[in-house]
N, C-alpha and C positions, 0 to 999 in steps of 0.2 A: 461436453465438459461442464461441471457444476464447480462452484467456487464457494467455500464456507468462510466466511470471515468472521473475527471474534477479537475482542481485546479493548473495545472502546469504551469510553466511560467519561466522569467528571474529574478533573484535575485541577488543582490549582496552578498558578501562573509561575513557571519555573520547574514543574514537575515532570515526571516521564511516564509515559505510556508503552506498550508493546503491543502492536496489533500483529495477528496472525491470519494467513490465510490459506486454507488447504485445497487444493484441486482434485477433483475425481474424475474418472471417465476415461476417454481416449486421449492420453497424454502423450504428445510429441516428445521426442527426447530434447531436440533443438526446439527451444522456447523462450519466450520472455514473459516474465511476470512482474508486475508493478503495483504501484497504489496512486490512486488520484484522489482528488477531494473536490468537494462542492459546497461552498458556504451558501447561506441564503441569499437569494438575489444574484448571483454569481455563475458564472460558466464553470464546469467541471475543468480541473487543471490536474497537470501532471506533478506529482510529488516525486517519485523514484521509480526506476525500472531496473531490474537486474535479469541478465540473460542467463540460460543455463550453463554457459561457461563462467559465470560470475562476474562479468563486466558490468559495470552499473553506470546509472545516470541518474542526477539530482537535479531538481528545479532550484534555482537560485536561493530560494526561502529555505529549502531544507539543507543546504550545505553547510557542514560544521555542526548541526543539530540532531538531524535524523541520520539513520544508518538501515539501509536495507541488505538484507541477507537472505539465504535459501537453503533448505535440506533437499536435494534433488532426489533422495531415496524416499522421502515423504511427499513429494510434489507439495512443499509448503513454503511460503514466502513469507518473510517477517519484516515489520518496520518497528525499528527502536526509536522512540521519539523522546528528546531529551530538550531541556530548557524550553518547555512549551510557553507559547503566549497566547495571548487572547485571539489573536489573528489566525491561529491554528485552528479555531473551533471550523467545524465542518463535519460532512458526511464522508467518510472515506471508503473508498471503493477498491476492491481488488480486481485485478486486470491480467488476461490470460491470453496469449495468442501465439501461434506457430511462427519461428523465425521465417522471413521471408514472405509470409502470408499477410493478408489485411483483415481477415475475419478476427473478431474479439469476442471474448467471453468477459462478463462482468459478475461480480459477485452483489450480494444484497446489500452492502454499505452497512458501515457500523460509525455511530455518532461518537465524536470526540469534542467534548466541550471543555474549556480552560477558561476558568472563572473562579474568583475568589469569593 
C-alpha cells in the first residue's frame, strides 16, 4: 500500500487548510484511514481516523475544528482543518491499516505551518 499526501502549507492563525491522502495498491474494503501529526520535539499523535463505514474518531484538540472524510471509490481520505492555531504546526502523516490488523502504512508527511 502506498499513501500520497498533499495539501499542506503556510496559513495564518484562524485560517483553513484541506489535506488529502490517496491510497493505492492492495486496498482492503474494511480499513481505517487517518491523520497523525508530529511537531518538532514531540511524539507523533493522533488527529483523526475514519473507518470505511465512515465512523470517526478525533483527538480532543481536533474536535469542533477539524473534519475527516473519505471517498471510498477513490481510496482517498481528507482532513478539513479550520480555525487553525500556531500549535497545529506539525508534519501531518496519513495512515492506513486493515480493520482488525496491526500492520500500518504511512504516507510521506506534509508540513502544516500556522504563523502570522
